[in-house]
C-alpha positions as CSV (number, residue, x, y, z in Angstrom):
1,T,-60.9,-44.4,34.1
2,P,-58.2,-42.1,32.8
3,G,-57.0,-43.1,29.3
4,D,-60.1,-45.2,28.6
5,A,-62.7,-44.3,26.0
6,Q,-65.6,-46.1,27.9
7,Y,-68.0,-44.3,30.2
8,A,-69.9,-46.3,32.8
9,I,-73.6,-45.7,32.9
10,G,-75.6,-45.1,36.0
11,S,-79.1,-43.9,36.7
12,P,-79.7,-40.5,35.2
13,I,-80.5,-37.7,37.6
14,F,-82.1,-35.5,34.9
15,D,-84.9,-35.8,32.4
16,Q,-82.9,-34.7,29.4
17,V,-79.5,-33.2,28.6
18,T,-78.0,-32.1,25.3
19,I,-74.3,-32.2,24.7
20,D,-72.8,-30.3,21.8
21,V,-70.2,-32.7,20.4
22,G,-69.0,-30.3,17.7
23,A,-69.2,-30.4,13.9
24,G,-72.9,-29.4,14.2
25,K,-73.8,-32.6,16.1
26,S,-75.5,-33.2,19.4
27,F,-75.7,-36.1,21.8
28,I,-78.9,-36.2,23.7
29,I,-79.6,-38.3,26.9
30,D,-83.3,-38.6,27.5
31,T,-85.3,-40.4,30.2
32,K,-88.9,-41.5,30.5
33,N,-90.6,-42.0,33.8
34,N,-87.6,-40.5,35.7
35,S,-88.3,-39.7,39.4
36,L,-86.8,-40.2,42.8
37,Q,-88.8,-43.4,43.0
38,N,-88.1,-44.6,39.4
39,K,-84.3,-44.7,39.8
40,Y,-83.7,-48.0,38.0
41,I,-83.0,-48.4,34.3
42,Q,-85.6,-50.7,32.8
43,S,-84.4,-50.5,29.2
44,A,-82.4,-48.2,26.9
45,T,-82.1,-47.4,23.2
46,L,-79.3,-45.7,21.3
47,N,-80.6,-44.0,18.1
48,G,-83.7,-46.2,18.3
49,E,-81.8,-49.5,18.6
50,L,-81.9,-51.7,21.7
51,F,-79.0,-50.7,24.0
52,N,-78.2,-53.3,26.7
53,R,-74.8,-52.1,28.0
54,T,-73.8,-50.4,31.2
55,W,-71.2,-48.4,29.3
56,I,-70.9,-46.2,26.2
57,D,-67.9,-45.5,24.1
58,Q,-66.6,-42.0,23.4
59,S,-66.9,-42.6,19.7
60,E,-70.6,-43.3,20.0
61,I,-71.1,-40.0,21.9
62,M,-69.1,-38.1,19.3
63,S,-71.1,-39.5,16.5
64,G,-74.2,-37.7,17.9
65,G,-77.6,-39.2,18.5
66,I,-80.0,-40.0,21.3
67,L,-79.5,-42.3,24.2
68,S,-82.9,-42.9,25.8
69,F,-83.6,-44.6,29.1
70,V,-86.9,-46.0,30.5
71,M,-86.8,-45.8,34.3
72,G,-88.8,-47.8,36.9
73,S,-89.1,-48.3,40.6
74,E,-87.6,-51.8,40.7
75,P,-84.4,-53.0,39.2
76,N,-84.6,-54.8,35.9
77,K,-82.2,-57.7,36.7
78,N,-82.0,-58.6,33.0
79,W,-80.7,-55.3,31.8
80,G,-76.9,-55.0,31.2
81,I,-76.0,-58.4,32.6
82,D,-74.3,-60.1,29.6
83,P,-70.5,-60.3,29.9
84,D,-70.1,-57.8,27.0
85,S,-72.5,-55.4,28.7
86,I,-70.1,-54.4,31.6
87,P,-67.4,-51.8,31.2
88,Y,-63.9,-53.0,30.2
89,S,-62.6,-51.6,33.5
90,M,-64.8,-54.0,35.4
91,S,-64.1,-57.1,33.3
92,R,-61.3,-59.5,33.5
């Protein structure tokens, strides 16, 4: 959404990517068990802490760190379902 600092999260199509965010910092997106069959997010961590949101803020990316996803073949219907877990653009 233009002018919004939140990015909606979808299923990664890569195993790992590193983004140079400047000031000597990197933001890494990493996946485990990623494949055509394992296209559903089972769980996620941000810098080793539980991450249960379907969005990430620009400030979190610019701080650097690692966003890690565990993927599976069936949807985890408990991941990212809390009202605070959805992007602002999709909330009331």
